[in-house]
N, C-alpha and C positions, 0 to 999 in steps of 0.2 A: 381478185377479191376486192370487195368494196372497202373504201377507206374506214368506215365505222367498224368493219369486222377486224381490221388490224388493231384498232383502238381497244376493242373488246378482248381480243386475244392477249394483247400486252397486259391489260389490267387483270386478267384471270390467270395467266400462265404460272405465276409463282405460288398459287394456292389451289388452283382447280384440279379436281381428281384426275380428269383425262390427261392433262399435260404432265402432271406430276407422276402419274402411274406409267405413262409411255416413256418418260425420261428414265425412270428406274429400270424398266424392261431393256431399253436401248443400252444403257451404261453397263448393266450386268452382262448382256450378250457380248458387248465389245470387249470388256475386261477379261472375259473367259476365253474368247476365240481370237483375239488380235493382241498385238503387243502394246495396246494403249495402257499407259501407266507403268510400263517396264522399260520402255525405250522412247526417246524423242520421235514424234511422228509429225509429219506435215498433213494436216487435216483440212478438208474442204467440206463445208456444209452447203449443199447445193439447194437453193430455195430455202434459205435460212429463216425466213419469216422475221419475227421480232427478236430472235436470238437466244431463246432459252437453252437450246443444246450447246450453242457456242459458249455461253457462259459456264455451263456445266463442265464441258470438255477442257476449258481453259486451265483447270486444275492439273491436267496431265500433258497438255499440248499447247501450241500456239496456233489456234485455228483461224481459217479464213472463211468468211461467209460471202455468198453471192445471192442476190435476189433482184428481180426486175423492178421492185417497188422502192421508190425513194422514201416513202413513208416507213416501210420496213427497215430501211438503213438507219432512219432516224431513231427508231426504237432500239435497234441494236447498239447505236452509239450511247444511248442512255444506260445501257448495261455495261458500258466501259469496253465494248468490243472495238478494236482499232482496225483490224485488217478486213476491210469490207470492199466489195465491188458491186456496183449496180449494173446489171446486164442480163441478157437473155440466157437461160440455162441451155437452150438448144444449140448455142454456139459459144461455149465457155472461153472467155478471153485469157486462157492460160496455155503454156507450152505443154506438149505431150509428156506423159509419165511424170507429171509434177507433184503428185500427191500420194502419200502412203495409205490414206484412209479417206473414203468419200462417204458422205451421208446424203441420202435422197429420201427424206422422211416426209411421207404424204405429198409426194411431188409428182410422180408419174401420171397420176389421174388428172393433173392440171394441164397436161401437154397433149396436143392433138396426135402427134406422131411420137409415141412413147418408145418405139424401136430405135428411131433416130437419136433420141435422148440417151438410150442405153449405149449406143455406139460412141457418143460423145463422152460418157462417163468412162467407158473402156479406154478411150484415148488418153485422158488425163490421169488415169490410174497407173502407178508404176508396176512393173512386174513384181509379184510377191505381195502387192497391196490388196486391200479389201474395199468392198462396197456394201453398205447396209441399206436396204430398202424397206420402207413400210408403205402399204397402200390400203385403202378401204376395201372390205370384202363384201361379197353378196349383192348382186344386182337388185334382189327383192328388198333391200334396205335403202334403195334410192329414195331420196326425199328432198324437201326444200333446203335442207342443210347442205346437200351436194350442190344444188343450184346456186345457193348464196356463195359457196366457195368456188364456183365456176369449174366444177369437175366435168370431165368428158365421160368418165366411166367409173364403175366400181369393178373389182376383179374377182374372178374365181381362181382357185388354185391352178387350174389348167391354163387359164389365159395369162396369168403372171409367169408361169413356167415358159410359155411360148414367147413372151416378151424378153425374158432373160436369155432364151436360146438364140436370140438374134445376135448375141455376142458369145465369145469363147469363155466368159466367166464360168467358174466352177462353183457349185452350190456347196457351202459349208453347213448352213442351217436353213431350213424352210419349215415354217410353222405359222399357224394362226396365233393371234395375240389378242389381248383385251377379251379373253375367252370367258371369264367368269361373269362378265357384264353383258354377254350376248342376249340372254333371255329378256331382262328388262329393256334393253335398248331396242330389240326387235319388237317387243310389245308396244313400246312407245311410238316407234315409226309407223307400225301398221295401224295403230289406233289413230294417229294423226292423219293418215291417208283416208281412213274410213270416215272420219268426222270433220274433215277439212271443209271450211266454208266455201261456198260456190263463188263468192265475189273474188276478184283478182286482188293480189297483194304482193308486195316485194317479198321474195324469200328471204328467211332469216336462218342463221345457224342455230343449233340446238345447245348453245353454250348457256345453260340456265344455272343461275346461282342457287346453290343448295344450302340448307341449314348446316352450320359448321360441323355438328356431330355426324351428320350423314356424309358430308364431304370427306371428313377425316376417316370414317369407316371405309369409304370407297378407296381412298388412297392406300390404307392398310391392306385391303383385298388385292389391290394390284401389286403392291410390294410382295405379298405372298405369291401371286402369280409369277412375278419376275424371278423369285428364287426357284420356283418349280421349273421355269423355262431354261434355267441354266442346265437342267438335267434331262428334260423330256420336251417333246414337241406336242403341241396341242392340235387336234383335228378339226377344231371349229373356233370361231372368234370373230370379233367385229373387224379386226385388222388382219393383214397378212404381213409376215416379216421374213425377209430373205437376206442372209449374209453370204456374200459372194467373194471369191478369191480369184485374183488374176495370176495365173501361172506364168512362170518365167519361160520365154522361148515359144510362146503360142501366138500365132499371128491371126488377125481377123481375116475375113474373106476380102476379095478384091474391092467390093463396093465400100466396105468400111475403110480400107486402106486409102481409097481415093478421097473419102470424106474426111478422114483424119488429116491428110495432106493439105486439103483446102483449109481446114480449120487452123492448122499450124501457120499457114501463110496469112490468114486474117488476124491471128494473134500477134 
């Protein structure tokens, strides 16, 4: 991600409807289906960006963040986050089974080999622990927003399930999210493709400042969706969300074992 995108993200995260709505959805799912808030957990935010979720989860845990960007680490520090590591998520510099809860929020699409990343997440998750994933959905929504964020792909429900199946994680919840906003976002993306100027330009994210009343309305809409997602799964939405559980006593295949052993030696 380009440096200016980190700055834009940091400046918007505390107020912008997308970040605030996703945060509400993530926290409600975690508090319903994991011990977050009821028992001390060791939490790792993988690809933590500028630290919005680290700051939110700090209420219930002492989280650790990792990101490859030194700029991202600087913004996390501004939020008062202390436990930070700058490194590649494809080879996490942590011992095996070190964390009770892992967050991989809009991360897998940034990595060429998402199956290898899944195996690394399995390695550092303790037996009985959880992993929460969010990814962008629908290839037809691909746009300059994805290009600006250096995405490799957007996911279908089937392709995300195939990626998850490269590990023995068990699915606790699997649903679309940001569902109530799919129609306007799809209309905007398709219109942009249709009327895009022919001249070349640097791709930009679609983080557009909105009038405050509209922004507050969209946050309220996603808070409603977050409450609904506590009870039901959505069949459509701009994002896909999967909450996974690592059962005790389940071993990965031999290839995963070899990779895990190598990672432990490197750590």
